[in-house]
MMTF fields as JSON, N, C-alpha, C and O atoms, coordinates in Angstrom:
{
  "mmtfVersion": "1.0.0",
  "mmtfProducer": "UNKNOWN",
  "numBonds": 459,
  "numAtoms": 460,
  "numGroups": 115,
  "numChains": 1,
  "numModels": 1,
  "chainsPerModel": [1],
  "groupsPerChain": [115],
  "chainIdList": ["A"],
  "bondAtomList": [4, 2, 8, 6, 12, 10, 16, 14, 20, 18, 24, 22, 28, 26, 32, 30, 36, 34, 40, 38, 44, 42, 48, 46, 52, 50, 56, 54, 60, 58, 64, 62, 68, 66, 72, 70, 76, 74, 80, 78, 84, 82, 88, 86, 92, 90, 96, 94, 100, 98, 104, 102, 108, 106, 112, 110, 116, 114, 120, 118, 124, 122, 128, 126, 132, 130, 136, 134, 140, 138, 144, 142, 148, 146, 152, 150, 156, 154, 160, 158, 164, 162, 168, 166, 172, 170, 176, 174, 180, 178, 184, 182, 188, 186, 192, 190, 196, 194, 200, 198, 204, 202, 208, 206, 212, 210, 216, 214, 220, 218, 224, 222, 228, 226, 232, 230, 236, 234, 240, 238, 244, 242, 248, 246, 252, 250, 256, 254, 260, 258, 264, 262, 268, 266, 272, 270, 276, 274, 280, 278, 284, 282, 288, 286, 292, 290, 296, 294, 300, 298, 304, 302, 308, 306, 312, 310, 316, 314, 320, 318, 324, 322, 328, 326, 332, 330, 336, 334, 340, 338, 344, 342, 348, 346, 352, 350, 356, 354, 360, 358, 364, 362, 368, 366, 372, 370, 376, 374, 380, 378, 384, 382, 388, 386, 392, 390, 396, 394, 400, 398, 404, 402, 408, 406, 412, 410, 416, 414, 420, 418, 424, 422, 428, 426, 432, 430, 436, 434, 440, 438, 444, 442, 448, 446, 452, 450, 456, 454],
  "bondOrderList": [1, 1, 1, 1, 1, 1, 1, 1, 1, 1, 1, 1, 1, 1, 1, 1, 1, 1, 1, 1, 1, 1, 1, 1, 1, 1, 1, 1, 1, 1, 1, 1, 1, 1, 1, 1, 1, 1, 1, 1, 1, 1, 1, 1, 1, 1, 1, 1, 1, 1, 1, 1, 1, 1, 1, 1, 1, 1, 1, 1, 1, 1, 1, 1, 1, 1, 1, 1, 1, 1, 1, 1, 1, 1, 1, 1, 1, 1, 1, 1, 1, 1, 1, 1, 1, 1, 1, 1, 1, 1, 1, 1, 1, 1, 1, 1, 1, 1, 1, 1, 1, 1, 1, 1, 1, 1, 1, 1, 1, 1, 1, 1, 1, 1],
  "groupList": [{"groupName": "UNK", "atomNameList": ["N", "CA", "C", "O"], "elementList": ["N", "C", "C", "O"], "formalChargeList": [0, 0, 0, 0], "bondAtomList": [1, 0, 2, 1, 3, 2], "bondOrderList": [1, 1, 2], "singleLetterCode": "X", "chemCompType": "L-PEPTIDE LINKING"}],
  "groupTypeList": [0, 0, 0, 0, 0, 0, 0, 0, 0, 0, 0, 0, 0, 0, 0, 0, 0, 0, 0, 0, 0, 0, 0, 0, 0, 0, 0, 0, 0, 0, 0, 0, 0, 0, 0, 0, 0, 0, 0, 0, 0, 0, 0, 0, 0, 0, 0, 0, 0, 0, 0, 0, 0, 0, 0, 0, 0, 0, 0, 0, 0, 0, 0, 0, 0, 0, 0, 0, 0, 0, 0, 0, 0, 0, 0, 0, 0, 0, 0, 0, 0, 0, 0, 0, 0, 0, 0, 0, 0, 0, 0, 0, 0, 0, 0, 0, 0, 0, 0, 0, 0, 0, 0, 0, 0, 0, 0, 0, 0, 0, 0, 0, 0, 0, 0],
  "groupIdList": [1, 2, 3, 4, 5, 6, 7, 8, 9, 10, 11, 12, 13, 14, 15, 16, 17, 18, 19, 20, 21, 22, 23, 24, 25, 26, 27, 28, 29, 30, 31, 32, 33, 34, 35, 36, 37, 38, 39, 40, 41, 42, 43, 44, 45, 46, 47, 48, 49, 50, 51, 52, 53, 54, 55, 56, 57, 58, 59, 60, 61, 62, 63, 64, 65, 66, 67, 68, 69, 70, 71, 72, 73, 74, 75, 76, 77, 78, 79, 80, 81, 82, 83, 84, 85, 86, 87, 88, 89, 90, 91, 92, 93, 94, 95, 96, 97, 98, 99, 100, 101, 102, 103, 104, 105, 106, 107, 108, 109, 110, 111, 112, 113, 114, 115],
  "secStructList": [7, 4, 4, 4, 7, 7, 3, 3, 3, 3, 3, 3, 3, 7, 7, 3, 3, 3, 7, 1, 1, 1, 7, 3, 3, 3, 7, 1, 7, 4, 4, 4, 1, 7, 3, 3, 3, 3, 3, 3, 3, 3, 3, 3, 3, 7, 7, 2, 2, 2, 2, 2, 2, 2, 2, 6, 6, 7, 6, 6, 7, 7, 3, 3, 3, 3, 3, 3, 7, 7, 6, 6, 7, 7, 6, 6, 3, 3, 3, 3, 3, 6, 6, 3, 3, 3, 3, 3, 3, 3, 3, 3, 7, 4, 4, 4, 7, 1, 1, 3, 3, 3, 3, 3, 3, 3, 3, 3, 7, 6, 6, 1, 1, 7, 7],
  "xCoordList": [-59.678, -58.81, -57.503, -57.012, -56.941, -55.649, -55.699, -54.721, -56.808, -56.943, -56.943, -56.694, -57.216, -57.23, -55.837, -55.637, -54.878, -53.533, -52.728, -51.974, -52.91, -52.322, -51.2, -50.59, -50.926, -49.91, -48.707, -48.86, -47.525, -46.306, -45.833, -45.554, -45.746, -45.354, -44.083, -43.73, -43.411, -42.261, -42.664, -43.203, -42.403, -42.62, -41.246, -40.338, -41.106, -39.8, -39.846, -40.879, -38.7, -38.554, -37.865, -36.827, -38.439, -37.795, -36.557, -36.658, -35.399, -34.183, -33.857, -34.182, -33.228, -32.814, -31.298, -30.597, -30.796, -29.366, -28.951, -29.567, -27.905, -27.418, -27.057, -26.439, -27.449, -27.104, -25.822, -25.427, -25.158, -23.898, -24.056, -23.063, -25.279, -25.522, -26.452, -27.094, -26.526, -27.367, -28.769, -29.54, -29.106, -30.419, -30.302, -29.296, -31.323, -31.289, -32.118, -32.935, -31.883, -32.693, -33.171, -32.606, -34.208, -34.707, -34.401, -34.872, -33.608, -33.297, -34.572, -35.555, -34.536, -35.701, -35.923, -37.068, -34.856, -34.986, -35.459, -34.752, -36.644, -37.212, -36.313, -36.237, -35.638, -34.78, -33.613, -32.973, -33.329, -32.275, -32.763, -31.955, -34.072, -34.635, -34.6, -34.869, -34.276, -34.226, -35.616, -36.621, -35.629, -36.867, -37.062, -36.2, -38.198, -38.539, -39.155, -38.878, -39.998, -40.666, -41.147, -41.459, -41.203, -41.853, -42.981, -42.754, -44.21, -45.381, -46.398, -46.326, -47.348, -48.465, -49.556, -49.781, -50.234, -51.251, -52.389, -52.267, -53.491, -54.611, -54.672, -54.843, -54.531, -54.541, -55.766, -55.993, -56.557, -57.738, -58.053, -57.858, -58.546, -58.997, -60.231, -61.033, -60.375, -61.551, -62.753, -62.636, -63.912, -65.139, -65.635, -65.069, -66.669, -67.181, -67.514, -67.206, -68.146, -68.542, -67.318, -67.278, -66.32, -65.099, -64.346, -63.863, -64.252, -63.556, -64.239, -63.573, -65.565, -66.311, -66.01, -65.833, -65.957, -65.701, -64.307, -64.155, -63.301, -61.92, -61.507, -60.612, -62.141, -61.689, -61.84, -61.163, -62.695, -62.799, -61.473, -61.118, -60.754, -59.472, -58.296, -57.321, -58.387, -57.299, -57.836, -58.272, -57.812, -58.432, -57.893, -58.608, -56.648, -56.059, -56.182, -55.662, -56.855, -56.92, -57.593, -58.579, -57.048, -57.677, -57.484, -58.02, -56.716, -56.395, -56.469, -56.085, -56.972, -57.007, -56.076, -56.126, -55.232, -54.286, -54.481, -54.442, -54.688, -54.831, -53.573, -53.1, -53.037, -51.898, -52.154, -52.997, -51.421, -51.476, -50.942, -50.127, -51.397, -51.022, -49.508, -48.782, -49.051, -47.637, -47.529, -47.889, -47.038, -46.946, -45.949, -46.016, -45.025, -43.988, -44.379, -43.576, -45.578, -46.032, -45.961, -46.255, -45.569, -45.423, -45.934, -45.718, -46.6, -47.139, -46.034, -46.311, -44.794, -43.668, -43.188, -42.423, -43.629, -43.206, -43.969, -45.013, -43.426, -44.14, -44.261, -43.542, -45.175, -45.382, -45.062, -45.492, -44.299, -43.926, -44.524, -44.313, -45.265, -45.813, -45.562, -46.128, -44.709, -44.289, -43.779, -42.83, -44.373, -43.874, -44.67, -44.491, -45.543, -46.375, -45.86, -45.332, -46.033, -45.643, -46.884, -47.661, -47.06, -48.184, -47.65, -46.795, -48.154, -47.852, -48.878, -50.073, -48.418, -49.332, -49.858, -49.09, -51.162, -51.776, -52.186, -52.158, -52.56, -52.953, -53.292, -53.392, -53.467, -53.802, -54.526, -54.409, -55.269, -55.99, -55.806, -55.546, -55.948, -55.952, -57.371, -57.657, -58.276, -59.692, -59.912, -59.38, -60.702, -61.08, -59.876, -60.01, -58.697, -57.471, -57.221, -56.737, -57.555, -57.409, -56.02, -55.671, -55.225, -53.889, -53.899, -53.003, -54.917, -54.999, -54.619, -53.858, -55.153, -54.863, -54.646, -55.063, -53.984, -53.918, -54.637, -54.406, -55.511, -56.124, -55.413, -55.437, -54.781, -53.979, -54.723, -55.139, -54.887, -55.429, -54.216, -53.319, -54.204, -53.021, -53.39, -54.547, -52.364, -52.512, -51.461, -50.271, -51.906, -50.945, -50.242, -50.876, -48.917, -48.118, -47.843, -47.343, -48.153, -47.888, -46.413, -45.548, -46.129, -44.756, -43.845, -42.658, -44.383, -43.565, -43.785, -43.562, -44.225, -44.465, -43.152, -42.098, -43.222, -42.031, -41.081, -40.003, -41.437, -40.541, -40.269, -41.135, -39.064, -38.713, -38.699, -38.427],
  "yCoordList": [-178.336, -178.125, -178.902, -179.444, -178.964, -179.614, -181.073, -181.579, -181.759, -183.148, -183.336, -184.444, -182.28, -182.354, -182.274, -182.684, -181.757, -181.526, -182.825, -183.089, -183.63, -184.977, -185.137, -186.203, -184.099, -184.181, -183.321, -182.144, -183.901, -183.139, -182.535, -183.258, -181.213, -180.545, -179.731, -179.363, -179.463, -178.564, -177.328, -177.431, -176.186, -174.93, -174.469, -174.275, -174.297, -173.951, -172.586, -172.159, -171.92, -170.608, -170.756, -171.409, -170.154, -170.166, -169.275, -168.076, -169.87, -169.054, -168.581, -169.238, -167.46, -166.909, -166.981, -166.554, -167.522, -167.669, -166.74, -166.732, -165.96, -165.027, -165.786, -166.849, -165.227, -165.861, -165.285, -165.657, -164.367, -163.797, -162.66, -162.083, -162.335, -161.258, -160.201, -159.46, -160.129, -159.131, -159.618, -158.904, -160.803, -161.372, -162.54, -162.691, -163.355, -164.517, -165.64, -165.431, -166.829, -167.997, -168.617, -168.37, -169.414, -170.157, -171.627, -172.186, -172.275, -173.691, -174.518, -174.304, -175.454, -176.283, -177.312, -177.645, -177.82, -178.856, -178.246, -177.452, -178.626, -178.123, -178.473, -177.709, -179.603, -180.017, -179.044, -179.077, -178.181, -177.176, -175.929, -175.091, -175.801, -174.608, -174.784, -175.878, -173.73, -173.851, -174.074, -173.533, -174.883, -175.134, -173.982, -173.717, -173.305, -172.196, -172.742, -172.246, -173.772, -174.367, -175.772, -176.074, -176.616, -177.927, -177.895, -177.724, -178.064, -177.929, -179.021, -179.693, -179.181, -180.091, -179.347, -178.16, -180.049, -179.416, -180.379, -181.592, -179.808, -180.585, -180.213, -179.045, -181.209, -180.98, -181.677, -182.86, -180.93, -181.547, -180.89, -179.688, -181.703, -181.104, -180.259, -180.592, -179.179, -178.327, -178.959, -179.575, -178.799, -179.266, -178.188, -177.096, -178.482, -177.574, -176.186, -175.186, -176.126, -174.843, -173.996, -172.796, -174.648, -173.926, -173.44, -172.309, -174.297, -173.9, -172.685, -171.738, -172.712, -171.574, -170.294, -169.224, -170.419, -169.27, -168.683, -167.467, -169.543, -169.084, -168.763, -167.944, -169.392, -169.217, -167.803, -167.437, -167.007, -165.614, -164.886, -163.968, -165.302, -164.671, -165.503, -164.958, -166.824, -167.733, -168.78, -169.848, -168.497, -169.396, -170.835, -171.755, -171.043, -172.381, -173.172, -174.283, -172.616, -173.242, -174.615, -174.795, -175.593, -176.911, -177.588, -178.672, -176.95, -177.57, -176.543, -175.385, -176.992, -176.155, -176.778, -177.982, -175.95, -176.418, -175.564, -174.335, -176.218, -175.524, -175.76, -176.891, -174.699, -174.824, -173.906, -173.012, -174.136, -173.176, -171.855, -171.828, -170.779, -169.447, -169.289, -169.655, -168.74, -168.469, -167.069, -166.854, -166.131, -164.739, -164.563, -163.575, -165.508, -165.395, -166.017, -166.029, -166.527, -167.163, -166.159, -164.977, -166.644, -165.773, -166.503, -167.706, -165.794, -166.401, -166.849, -167.567, -166.442, -166.885, -168.291, -168.909, -168.787, -170.102, -171.196, -170.953, -172.395, -173.571, -174.549, -174.447, -175.484, -176.494, -177.849, -178.184, -178.624, -179.968, -180.96, -180.853, -181.917, -182.978, -184.296, -184.563, -185.117, -186.375, -186.067, -185.296, -186.64, -186.399, -185.319, -185.124, -184.617, -183.588, -182.183, -181.916, -181.305, -179.911, -179.049, -179.286, -178.055, -177.134, -175.701, -175.31, -174.938, -173.512, -172.788, -173.068, -171.868, -171.057, -169.939, -169.116, -169.916, -168.864, -167.684, -166.532, -167.983, -166.96, -167.61, -168.834, -166.813, -167.36, -166.307, -165.109, -166.767, -165.865, -166.299, -167.464, -165.331, -165.533, -165.178, -164.013, -166.177, -165.879, -165.009, -165.271, -163.981, -163.043, -162.376, -161.769, -162.489, -161.882, -162.32, -161.539, -163.578, -164.091, -164.646, -164.848, -164.895, -165.437, -166.873, -167.292, -167.649, -169.05, -169.998, -170.944, -169.741, -170.613, -169.783, -168.628, -170.406, -169.875, -170.871, -172.076, -170.371, -171.196, -170.822, -169.669, -171.811, -171.568, -172.098, -173.257, -171.242, -171.653, -172.031, -171.217, -173.274, -173.765, -174.49, -174.827, -174.712, -175.45, -176.55, -176.284, -177.779, -178.875, -178.778, -178.614, -178.881, -178.798, -180.215, -181.024, -180.548, -181.9, -182.261, -181.388, -183.536, -183.992, -183.583, -183.328, -183.522, -183.106, -181.631, -181.175, -180.904, -179.469, -178.714, -179.226, -177.511, -176.671, -176.939, -176.347, -177.805, -178.164, -179.656, -180.451, -180.026, -181.456, -181.927, -183.098],
  "zCoordList": [59.588, 58.458, 58.586, 57.596, 59.775, 59.956, 59.525, 58.975, 59.758, 59.347, 57.841, 57.366, 57.074, 55.614, 55.012, 53.868, 55.754, 55.221, 55.251, 56.187, 54.197, 54.17, 53.144, 53.059, 52.373, 51.334, 51.716, 52.044, 51.673, 51.961, 50.641, 49.685, 50.593, 49.355, 49.557, 50.678, 48.453, 48.448, 47.658, 46.556, 48.219, 47.513, 47.057, 47.866, 45.739, 45.169, 44.493, 43.978, 44.509, 43.892, 42.539, 42.433, 41.519, 40.204, 40.283, 40.543, 40.059, 40.09, 38.682, 37.692, 38.62, 37.336, 37.251, 38.168, 36.153, 35.944, 34.814, 33.748, 35.052, 34.034, 32.758, 32.809, 31.624, 30.348, 29.762, 28.657, 30.499, 30.051, 29.053, 28.609, 28.701, 27.737, 28.317, 27.573, 29.632, 30.281, 30.597, 31.238, 30.166, 30.441, 31.398, 32.091, 31.434, 32.31, 31.708, 30.811, 32.227, 31.881, 33.185, 34.251, 33.087, 34.241, 33.984, 32.993, 34.869, 34.654, 34.503, 35.212, 33.579, 33.295, 34.395, 34.701, 34.992, 36.016, 37.337, 37.957, 37.746, 38.999, 40.178, 41.14, 40.119, 41.229, 41.443, 42.495, 40.459, 40.602, 41.337, 41.738, 41.516, 42.162, 43.673, 44.169, 44.413, 45.875, 46.492, 46.031, 47.54, 48.281, 49.264, 50.101, 49.154, 50.038, 51.323, 52.415, 51.182, 52.34, 52.0, 50.848, 53.009, 52.904, 53.915, 55.112, 53.419, 54.282, 53.976, 52.947, 54.896, 54.684, 53.94, 54.175, 53.038, 52.201, 51.912, 52.082, 51.474, 50.928, 49.446, 49.099, 48.584, 47.139, 46.567, 46.818, 45.794, 45.196, 43.856, 43.675, 42.923, 41.665, 41.95, 42.822, 41.223, 41.411, 40.733, 39.673, 41.36, 40.725, 39.762, 39.709, 39.017, 37.995, 38.513, 37.866, 39.685, 40.27, 40.622, 40.354, 41.229, 41.609, 40.371, 40.333, 39.371, 38.148, 37.532, 37.113, 37.476, 36.931, 37.715, 37.132, 39.027, 39.898, 39.646, 39.538, 39.553, 39.424, 37.99, 37.781, 36.996, 35.617, 35.091, 34.13, 35.682, 35.252, 35.489, 34.75, 36.516, 36.851, 36.351, 35.834, 36.505, 36.138, 35.153, 35.58, 33.852, 32.87, 32.874, 32.477, 33.316, 33.252, 34.561, 34.662, 35.547, 36.866, 36.804, 36.089, 37.565, 37.64, 38.994, 39.228, 39.893, 41.175, 42.299, 42.133, 43.445, 44.647, 45.676, 45.925, 46.267, 47.282, 48.527, 48.46, 49.653, 50.942, 51.77, 51.88, 52.345, 53.262, 54.457, 54.393, 55.545, 56.644, 56.118, 55.196, 56.7, 56.236, 56.157, 57.081, 55.043, 54.836, 54.236, 53.078, 55.02, 54.568, 53.434, 52.702, 53.275, 52.246, 50.916, 49.984, 50.812, 49.574, 48.423, 48.599, 47.25, 46.081, 44.848, 44.702, 43.977, 42.751, 41.796, 40.835, 42.039, 41.208, 41.596, 40.857, 42.737, 43.196, 42.462, 41.857, 42.529, 42.032, 43.202, 44.196, 43.059, 44.094, 43.504, 42.4, 44.257, 43.838, 44.832, 46.04, 44.31, 45.149, 44.44, 43.38, 45.034, 44.416, 43.014, 42.869, 41.99, 40.629, 39.901, 38.699, 40.615, 39.977, 40.291, 41.371, 39.317, 39.45, 39.232, 38.307, 40.087, 39.98, 39.911, 40.706, 38.968, 38.922, 39.777, 39.69, 40.595, 41.401, 40.511, 40.014, 40.315, 39.513, 40.393, 39.959, 41.614, 42.576, 43.899, 43.985, 44.917, 46.232, 47.047, 46.788, 48.028, 48.925, 50.375, 50.674, 51.25, 52.692, 53.113, 53.391, 53.164, 53.421, 54.652, 55.731, 54.458, 55.523, 56.188, 57.25, 55.563, 56.112, 57.55, 58.37, 57.851, 59.218, 59.51, 60.673, 58.475, 58.71, 59.179, 59.913, 58.76, 59.167, 58.037, 58.243, 56.834, 55.691, 54.432, 54.341, 53.47, 52.115, 51.229, 51.325, 50.365, 49.33, 48.041, 47.611, 47.434, 46.234, 45.022, 44.993, 44.019, 42.721, 41.873, 41.655, 41.401, 40.7, 39.417, 39.165, 38.625, 37.378, 37.378, 37.55, 37.186, 37.085, 35.742, 34.699, 35.787, 34.563, 34.092, 34.873, 32.836, 32.324, 32.46, 32.392, 32.653, 32.848, 31.698, 31.902, 30.521, 29.392, 29.077, 27.956, 30.092, 29.948, 30.05, 29.673, 30.555, 30.551, 31.704, 31.746, 32.635, 33.732, 33.702, 33.337, 34.087, 34.143, 35.584, 35.849]
}
């Protein structure tokens, strides 16, 4: 597995900024969000079988990301790799072994909701 982790990614936390009226907004610029971790990952588009398997739970899933196990991983985080942004839809720790996380993600278009 370690040989597969060839992509350096940033895991970022969506920050909430007070809007002054009791609510909050989330800054659109991903570069304004704090980096939670920088880790090595394997990023690959899902094949038809994998998409079928995951789409029952995550209808928008299109990408699988493997990282070493991270107990602090949160579905509220996003993943940044070069100029691409991925929303974390869900993740698993296979067999609860604490070795890897398999992340089901969706690539967000460049003109999507994040800049």
